[in-house]
N, C-alpha and C positions, 0 to 999 in steps of 0.2 A: 805486392804494393802497386805493380802496374795495373792489375785488375781493379784494385780499389780506385786508383787514379782515373782509369777509363770510366768507371761507374760514376764518379763524382762529376766528370766532364759531361757525360751523356745526360745525367740528371742534374744539370747545373742549377735549375730553378729550385728544385727540391732542396738541394744543399744550401742554396742562398737563403731560403726560408729558415733552415736549421741554424745557420750562422747568425742571422738577425735575431732569432729567438734566443740564442745563447747570449748575445750582446745585450739584449733587453733584460733578460733575467739577471745577468751580472750587474747591469747599470742600476736597476731598481734595488738590488741588494746593497750596492755601494751607496746609493742615495740614503737608504735607511740606516746603514751602519756608520757611515762617515759624516753625512750632513744632517742626519735626523729628519730627512724629508724636505729640508729647506731648498735644496737643489734637486729638482725633480729628475727622476730616472730617465725621462725622455731627453732631457738636455745633456745628461752624461752620455747617453747612447749616441746622440748627434755628434758630440765631440769625438767619441771613439770612431764613429763612421768617417769623419773628416780626416782623422789621423790615419786610418786604414787606407783611405783613398790616396792620401799623400804618399804613404809608404809604397802602395802598389804602383803608382805612377812613377815614383823615383826609381824603384827597383827595375821596372821593365822599360822605362823611358817612353811609355805610352801616353795616351790622352784620355783614357777612360777609368783611371784610378785602379782600384783593386780588381776590377773585372778584366783587366789586361792579363792577369794571371789565369792560366787555363782553368784550374779547378774552381775558380771564383767567377767564371764567365757568366753564370746565371744572375749575378748582381746587375749586369747591364740591363736585363729584362725587368728584374724586380724593382730596380731603381729608375727605370725608364719612364718616359712621359705617359705611356698608356696607363700603367697601374697608379702612377702618381695622380693623374687627372681623375681616375676612377675614385680614388680615396677622397679627393677634394669634393667631387660632386656628391658622393655618398654622405660626407660629413655635412655639407650644406643642406641636404635634404632632411637632416635631423633637426633643423631649426624650426621652432614653432613661432610663426608670425604673431599669433595671439599673445604670446608671452612678450615678444618684442614691443607690441603696442602698449603693454602695461607700463613700460618705461616712458611712454609719451614721447613728445618731441625731443626731449633731452637725450633719450636713448638713440634715436635715429640720427640726430645732429652729431652726437659723439662719434658714431661710426663714420660719417662722412668727414668730419674734421680729423679723426684719427688717421684715416687712409691718406688724405691729401697732405696733412701736415708732415706725416712720416715720410711720404714720398718726396715732398719738396726738400726736406732736410737731407734725405739720402742722395737726391740728385745734386744738391749743392755740394755735398762732400765729394761725390764722384767728380764733379767739375773741378774742384780744388786739386784733385790728384791727377788731372789731365784727361779724364774721360768726358770730353765735351760734346760728343755726338748724342743725338736724341735717344738712340737705341740703348746705349750704355747707361745714360743718365736715368732713363725710365726703368731699366733692369735693376740697377743698384737702388733706385728709389723704391721699387717694389720690394726688394730685399729688406730695406729699412722698415717697410710695413710689416712683413713677415717673411720668414725663410721659405714659405710656400709661394707667395705672390711673386717673389723675385725670379725663381726658375720658370714659373708659368709665363711671366712677362718676357723673359729672355728667349724662351722657346718660340713664343708667338711672333717676336720681332726679329728673330735670327741673330741674337747676340752671341758673342764668342764664348767658349767654355770658360775662359778666364774671368770674364765679367759675370757670368752666371755663378761661378764659384764665389766671387766677391759678394754677390747679393746674398748667397746662403750664409756666408760668414757674418755679414751685417745683421741678418735676421737672428742668427744664433746669439750674437753678443746682446742684442736687444732682449731676447727671451731670457737669457741668464740674468741680466740686470733687473728686469721686471720681477723675476722669480725671487731674487734675493732682496730687492729693495722694497717690495710691497709691504711686508710686515712692519718695516721701520717707519713708513710714511702713512700707514693706514689711519692712525688716530689724528694725524694733522690735517687730513683731507676729508674726514668724516666717512671713511670707508667702513660703515657698520650697519648698512641696511641694503635691501635688494636693489633699490633704485640706484644708489651710488655704485653698487657692484656692477650693475648693467652699464652705467655710464663709464666706469673705469675699464671694463672689458672692451667697450666700443672705442675708447680713446687709445688704449694700448694695443689691442688687436692680436697679440701673440697668444694663441690659445694655451699652449703649454706653459708659458710664462705666467699668464694671468691665473690659470688653474693652480699652478704650484704656489704662487704668491698668496692667493686667497685661501688655499688649504692651510698654509702656515699662519694665516691671520684669523680666519673663522670659516670652518668647513661648510657652514650653512650658506655662505655666499658663493661658493664655487659654481653651482649650476647657472646662476644668473650672469656672473662675469664670463664664464666659458661660453655661454650661449651667444652673447653679443660679440664676443671675440671670434667665434666661429662664423657668424654672419659677416663680420668685418673681413674675414679671409675671402669669402665669396664676393663681397663688394670690391675688394682689392683686385681680385682676378678679373673682374669685369671692367673696372674703371682705369686701372693703371696702364694696361696695354692699349687702351683705346683713348679715352678722354685725356688722360695725363700725357700720354705719348704724343698725341697730336698737338697739345698745348706746347710741349717742348719743341716740337718741330716748327711750330709757328714762331717761337721765340728765338731758337738757336739754329734753325735750318736743318 
C-alpha cells in the first residue's frame, strides 16, 4: 500500500486525469440513466467536483480543495490556471467567424448583450451580499456570465479564492437552469431555427447549458447555439476583466 501511495503521489497528474475520467464516465452514465440527458453529464461532473473540493478542504483544513490530500495533489496542476487557460484558448480557436456572420448583427449583438447583462446582474447580486469592491463584483459578475469567465477574471484581478469559488457556483447554477429550462421555453421564444439558436447561445453564453438544453429541444440546433456560446466565453474573458472591471472601478472606486 505504501508503494502504491508513493506511486500515486509521484505521478499525481496521471492519477488526476484518471480520477477526472472516472468522474466524467460516471456523470454521463448518470445523466442518461437518471435524467434521460436533460441534465448534461458535464453539469453533474461539475457538481461532483465542487463536492469533492469541499470535502477535501474540510478534511484537511487546507485551501486547495481535494488537492490538499497528497495522492490527489495532481489536481492542483490539472485544475490550475495553465491548463484551464489552454482549454479556453483552444476552444475559442474552434469558432468559425464566417458562421457567426451568418447570424448577422443579431448574433453579434446577442453576445455583447449576453456578456454585459449577465455581468451586471452578477455584480449587483455580489454587492447585495456585501462584496462591494470592484474586484469581487467583477469576478462574481464574470461567474454569472459563465463559470469559466469568473475564475479567469478572478485570477487576472487577484480576487480571493472565496470569491472565485462563488463565481464558479454562480456559473454552475446558471448552466443547470439553462440546461433544464430551455426545452420548456423553446416554443414560446421561437427557438426552432439556426438564427434563433445562435441568438440564444449568444444571450445565455454557458456552452454546456446551451448545448444540453438545445440537445433536449432539437439536436440540429446544438452546433449553432454552442458556437455563439463558445464565442461568448472568449468575449467574456476579454471584456469582463478589462472593460467591465474598469467601469466598476469608475463607479465604486
